[in-house]
Each structure stands twice: as C-alpha cells, then as structure tokens.
N, CA, C and O atoms as CSV, one atom per row, in Angstrom:
chain,resi,resn,atom,element,x,y,z
A,1,MET,N,N,9.634,15.754,1.099
A,1,MET,CA,C,10.502,14.562,1.756
A,1,MET,C,C,9.706,13.413,1.922
A,1,MET,O,O,8.665,13.491,2.574
A,2,ILE,N,N,10.185,12.027,1.250
A,2,ILE,CA,C,9.453,10.579,1.420
A,2,ILE,C,C,10.833,9.894,1.683
A,2,ILE,O,O,11.908,10.003,1.093
A,3,GLU,N,N,10.341,8.947,3.062
A,3,GLU,CA,C,11.156,7.997,3.668
A,3,GLU,C,C,10.108,6.879,3.640
A,3,GLU,O,O,8.966,7.041,4.071
A,4,LEU,N,N,10.734,5.296,2.904
A,4,LEU,CA,C,9.829,4.514,2.983
A,4,LEU,C,C,10.699,3.257,3.433
A,4,LEU,O,O,11.684,2.901,2.787
A,5,TYR,N,N,10.311,2.683,4.460
A,5,TYR,CA,C,11.061,1.368,5.104
A,5,TYR,C,C,10.026,0.034,5.065
A,5,TYR,O,O,8.939,-0.211,5.589
A,6,PHE,N,N,11.020,-0.761,4.087
A,6,PHE,CA,C,10.361,-1.919,3.818
A,6,PHE,C,C,10.736,-2.996,4.519
A,6,PHE,O,O,11.792,-3.453,4.080
A,7,ILE,N,N,10.172,-3.764,5.704
A,7,ILE,CA,C,10.359,-4.802,6.368
A,7,ILE,C,C,10.454,-5.965,5.459
A,7,ILE,O,O,9.364,-6.307,5.000
A,8,VAL,N,N,11.507,-6.682,5.069
A,8,VAL,CA,C,11.222,-7.758,4.210
A,8,VAL,C,C,11.318,-9.345,4.886
A,8,VAL,O,O,12.155,-9.631,5.742
A,9,SER,N,N,10.529,-10.106,4.463
A,9,SER,CA,C,10.371,-11.520,5.382
A,9,SER,C,C,11.808,-12.184,4.669
A,9,SER,O,O,12.258,-12.128,3.524
A,10,SER,N,N,12.290,-12.839,5.946
A,10,SER,CA,C,13.264,-13.877,5.615
A,10,SER,C,C,12.990,-15.092,4.706
A,10,SER,O,O,13.820,-15.940,4.375
A,11,HIS,N,N,11.766,-15.040,4.378
A,11,HIS,CA,C,11.345,-16.029,3.842
A,11,HIS,C,C,11.596,-16.025,2.469
A,11,HIS,O,O,11.673,-17.123,1.918
A,12,ILE,N,N,11.720,-15.146,1.895
A,12,ILE,CA,C,11.909,-14.715,0.505
A,12,ILE,C,C,13.135,-14.828,-0.206
A,12,ILE,O,O,13.279,-14.614,-1.410
A,13,GLY,N,N,13.888,-15.129,0.492
A,13,GLY,CA,C,15.047,-15.645,0.549
A,13,GLY,C,C,16.416,-14.493,0.151
A,13,GLY,O,O,16.239,-13.340,0.542
A,14,PRO,N,N,17.484,-14.737,-0.458
A,14,PRO,CA,C,18.474,-13.677,-0.767
A,14,PRO,C,C,18.100,-13.206,-2.180
A,14,PRO,O,O,17.898,-14.090,-3.012
A,15,LYS,N,N,17.970,-11.776,-2.593
A,15,LYS,CA,C,17.976,-11.153,-3.675
A,15,LYS,C,C,19.309,-10.411,-4.098
A,15,LYS,O,O,20.080,-10.010,-3.227
A,16,ALA,N,N,19.548,-10.248,-5.327
A,16,ALA,CA,C,20.762,-9.528,-5.808
A,16,ALA,C,C,20.102,-7.907,-5.810
A,16,ALA,O,O,18.993,-7.455,-6.095
A,17,ILE,N,N,21.547,-7.230,-5.283
A,17,ILE,CA,C,21.385,-5.604,-5.189
A,17,ILE,C,C,20.989,-4.895,-6.236
A,17,ILE,O,O,20.550,-3.748,-6.143
A,18,ALA,N,N,21.124,-5.567,-7.361
A,18,ALA,CA,C,20.485,-4.711,-8.584
A,18,ALA,C,C,19.151,-4.695,-8.659
A,18,ALA,O,O,18.530,-3.746,-9.137
A,19,GLY,N,N,18.292,-6.368,-7.916
A,19,GLY,CA,C,17.135,-6.275,-7.989
A,19,GLY,C,C,16.671,-5.150,-6.778
A,19,GLY,O,O,15.817,-4.363,-7.185
A,20,TRP,N,N,17.001,-4.996,-5.679
A,20,TRP,CA,C,16.491,-4.186,-5.048
A,20,TRP,C,C,16.611,-2.381,-5.545
A,20,TRP,O,O,15.798,-1.475,-5.364
A,21,ASP,N,N,17.893,-2.367,-6.181
A,21,ASP,CA,C,18.026,-1.166,-6.729
A,21,ASP,C,C,17.196,-0.685,-8.034
A,21,ASP,O,O,16.992,0.482,-8.371
A,22,SER,N,N,16.781,-1.824,-8.664
A,22,SER,CA,C,15.763,-1.675,-9.736
A,22,SER,C,C,14.219,-1.316,-9.065
A,22,SER,O,O,13.343,-0.716,-9.688
A,23,PHE,N,N,14.095,-1.777,-7.768
A,23,PHE,CA,C,12.654,-1.767,-7.360
A,23,PHE,C,C,12.581,-0.335,-6.818
A,23,PHE,O,O,11.501,0.250,-6.910
A,24,ARG,N,N,13.717,0.333,-6.215
A,24,ARG,CA,C,13.979,1.498,-5.606
A,24,ARG,C,C,13.812,2.676,-6.910
A,24,ARG,O,O,13.307,3.792,-6.788
A,25,ASP,N,N,14.416,2.049,-8.233
A,25,ASP,CA,C,14.326,3.027,-9.236
A,25,ASP,C,C,12.799,3.333,-9.874
A,25,ASP,O,O,12.349,4.359,-10.386
A,26,GLU,N,N,12.238,2.123,-9.652
A,26,GLU,CA,C,10.545,1.759,-9.877
A,26,GLU,C,C,9.792,3.134,-9.034
A,26,GLU,O,O,9.162,4.043,-9.576
A,27,ILE,N,N,10.062,2.974,-7.608
A,27,ILE,CA,C,9.431,3.813,-6.899
A,27,ILE,C,C,9.693,5.534,-7.133
A,27,ILE,O,O,8.916,6.489,-7.101
A,28,GLY,N,N,10.998,5.434,-7.351
A,28,GLY,CA,C,11.283,7.080,-7.758
A,28,GLY,C,C,10.575,7.276,-8.993
A,28,GLY,O,O,9.762,8.200,-9.024
A,29,GLY,N,N,10.728,6.634,-9.920
A,29,GLY,CA,C,9.777,7.278,-10.801
A,29,GLY,C,C,8.323,7.248,-11.022
A,29,GLY,O,O,7.656,7.901,-11.823
A,30,THR,N,N,7.969,6.391,-10.185
A,30,THR,CA,C,6.294,6.477,-10.018
A,30,THR,C,C,5.892,7.859,-9.147
A,30,THR,O,O,4.795,8.413,-9.231
A,31,ILE,N,N,7.113,8.346,-8.209
A,31,ILE,CA,C,6.958,9.628,-7.298
A,31,ILE,C,C,6.732,10.815,-8.133
A,31,ILE,O,O,5.912,11.704,-7.903
A,32,GLY,N,N,7.779,10.719,-9.417
A,32,GLY,CA,C,8.221,11.659,-10.209
A,32,GLY,C,C,8.933,12.722,-9.511
A,32,GLY,O,O,9.390,12.672,-8.369
A,33,ASP,N,N,8.979,13.920,-10.532
A,33,ASP,CA,C,9.402,15.377,-10.054
A,33,ASP,C,C,10.829,14.998,-9.308
A,33,ASP,O,O,11.172,15.383,-8.190
A,34,GLU,N,N,11.454,14.284,-10.063
A,34,GLU,CA,C,13.072,14.040,-9.732
A,34,GLU,C,C,13.900,15.564,-9.718
A,34,GLU,O,O,13.956,16.260,-10.732
A,35,GLY,N,N,14.307,15.822,-8.873
A,35,GLY,CA,C,15.126,17.351,-8.928
A,35,GLY,C,C,15.637,17.727,-7.224
A,35,GLY,O,O,15.440,17.032,-6.227
A,36,PRO,N,N,16.096,18.594,-7.284
A,36,PRO,CA,C,16.922,18.986,-5.892
A,36,PRO,C,C,16.208,19.311,-5.020
A,36,PRO,O,O,16.809,19.670,-4.008
A,37,ASP,N,N,14.655,19.353,-4.951
A,37,ASP,CA,C,13.721,19.771,-4.156
A,37,ASP,C,C,13.104,18.518,-3.347
A,37,ASP,O,O,12.375,18.702,-2.373
A,38,ARG,N,N,13.518,16.963,-3.915
A,38,ARG,CA,C,13.011,15.838,-3.522
A,38,ARG,C,C,13.943,15.183,-2.843
A,38,ARG,O,O,15.137,15.122,-3.135
A,39,TRP,N,N,13.308,14.602,-1.772
A,39,TRP,CA,C,14.434,13.756,-0.902
A,39,TRP,C,C,13.313,12.427,-0.787
A,39,TRP,O,O,12.150,12.399,-0.386
A,40,LEU,N,N,14.140,11.442,-1.283
A,40,LEU,CA,C,13.663,10.086,-1.293
A,40,LEU,C,C,14.461,9.174,-0.549
A,40,LEU,O,O,15.664,9.286,-0.787
A,41,THR,N,N,14.095,8.162,0.418
A,41,THR,CA,C,14.844,7.533,1.056
A,41,THR,C,C,14.021,6.094,1.071
A,41,THR,O,O,12.834,6.039,1.390
A,42,VAL,N,N,14.674,5.127,0.750
A,42,VAL,CA,C,14.237,3.950,0.438
A,42,VAL,C,C,14.920,2.716,1.179
A,42,VAL,O,O,15.953,2.234,0.713
A,43,VAL,N,N,14.325,2.201,2.356
A,43,VAL,CA,C,15.224,0.941,3.016
A,43,VAL,C,C,14.558,-0.099,3.131
A,43,VAL,O,O,13.341,-0.182,3.293
A,44,PHE,N,N,15.469,-1.095,3.037
A,44,PHE,CA,C,15.228,-2.417,2.775
A,44,PHE,C,C,15.541,-3.084,4.022
A,44,PHE,O,O,16.748,-2.991,4.241
A,45,THR,N,N,14.916,-3.726,4.931
A,45,THR,CA,C,15.548,-4.505,6.286
A,45,THR,C,C,14.723,-6.026,6.573
A,45,THR,O,O,13.582,-6.182,6.137
A,46,GLY,N,N,15.170,-6.712,7.063
A,46,GLY,CA,C,14.671,-7.828,8.009
A,46,GLY,C,C,14.340,-7.438,9.050
A,46,GLY,O,O,13.440,-8.113,9.550
A,47,ASP,N,N,14.798,-6.328,9.824
A,47,ASP,CA,C,15.160,-6.373,11.214
A,47,ASP,C,C,13.704,-5.517,11.582
A,47,ASP,O,O,13.691,-4.341,11.218
A,48,LEU,N,N,12.711,-5.945,12.151
A,48,LEU,CA,C,11.416,-5.698,12.863
A,48,LEU,C,C,11.611,-4.185,13.444
A,48,LEU,O,O,10.773,-3.356,13.090
A,49,GLU,N,N,12.598,-3.799,14.261
A,49,GLU,CA,C,12.732,-2.608,15.035
A,49,GLU,C,C,12.546,-1.586,14.184
A,49,GLU,O,O,11.956,-0.591,14.606
A,50,TRP,N,N,12.992,-1.631,12.875
A,50,TRP,CA,C,12.649,-0.520,11.821
A,50,TRP,C,C,11.507,0.005,11.828
A,50,TRP,O,O,11.295,1.207,11.668
A,51,ALA,N,N,10.461,-1.069,12.063
A,51,ALA,CA,C,9.043,-0.403,11.929
A,51,ALA,C,C,8.450,0.240,13.224
A,51,ALA,O,O,7.248,0.480,13.346
A,52,GLU,N,N,9.262,0.464,14.053
A,52,GLU,CA,C,8.971,0.900,15.568
A,52,GLU,C,C,8.891,2.438,15.272
A,52,GLU,O,O,8.670,3.232,16.187
C-alpha cells in the first residue's frame, strides 16, 4: 500500500487534469507490479493541512 500526497504551490498556476493524470500514471509505471495486490493513492492539493 502506497499513499503519496503532493502539496502543490499556487505559484505554478493551473494545470489541466490530463497533466495530473499523466503524472499519476508515470508514478504508477515507475512503481510497477500493477495488479490486485497493489494499492496506490496519489493526491495533489494546495492545502498544507494534508502535510500534517
């Protein structure tokens, strides 16, 4: 089980959802072993509370 939370600065400006999905796919591909026993959660937020 892997959970990743990315706190994104508001200074980078808006990004299309397809861009975030592409980044998420890249992370999943790097981790490998996609299957029923892998749990991958990737969250992108500008809210610093997620870092606590």
